[in-house]
N, C-alpha and C positions, 0 to 999 in steps of 0.2 A: 790336251790330251797332246802326250810333245813322243814324236818318235824317232829313236835313235838306234839303229843298226838293226839288232835283234831284242832289246831292251826300250821297251813304251812304259813309262809314265802316267798315272791318272789317279783323281787322288790323293797326291805323294808318293802311290806306291811303286814297287817297283814291280814291275812285270818281263817274263823272258814270253817270247815271238815263238810257240810252236808251228804253230801251221798259220793259211793266212787263206780263208774261204771265202770265195762271191754267196752273198747274200740267198741269190737266187737258187742255187743248191737244195736250202731248209725253208724254202717255200710251197705254199699248200696252194689248192687251185682259185681259195680267195685271197692271193695273196699275205696271207698271214706267215709270220713264222714256226714254224715246226717246234716245238721246244723239245718235244720228249727227242727225235730225232739227231736235235743240234747238243742235246745231252750225251745221245750217246756219243755222238762222234768225240765232243770232248774229253771224254772217257778214257774211248780209245786212244785219244792223244796223249792220255796222261796231265791232263790239267785241269786246271780248277778256276777259271776263270774266261771270258769272255767276252770283248773291247768293240763297237763296231767302228770303224772308219770310213768313213762314205762306204762305198756299198759294198764292203767287203765284214767279213767278221772272225778277227782275231785270235783266236786260243793258243792263252795265253795260260804259266804258271809264277805263281807268285813267288815272288826274291825272297825270301827269311832276311830280317835284317841276321847282321855280323852278332851276336853275341861276345864281349870280353870274359876270357873265365883266367884267376888272379889263379 
C-alpha cells in the first residue's frame, strides 16, 4: 500500500481517502473489530472500501479508471 496525499493505491487500484479513523473507535470489548459499526460509518462517509494502515482505518472510495469515448 502506497500513500500519496489523499490517494492511496492497493493492489494496483486507486482509492480516494475520505476519512482516517482510529481502529480503537470500532473495537468490541474483546478487542475484535465491530464490522457492523464500521460498515455503518463507511456508508455514512459515502465510502466503498476500507484499508488498514498501522492502527488506522482509511475510509475510501474507489477511483474509476477513465474511459476514452470516441
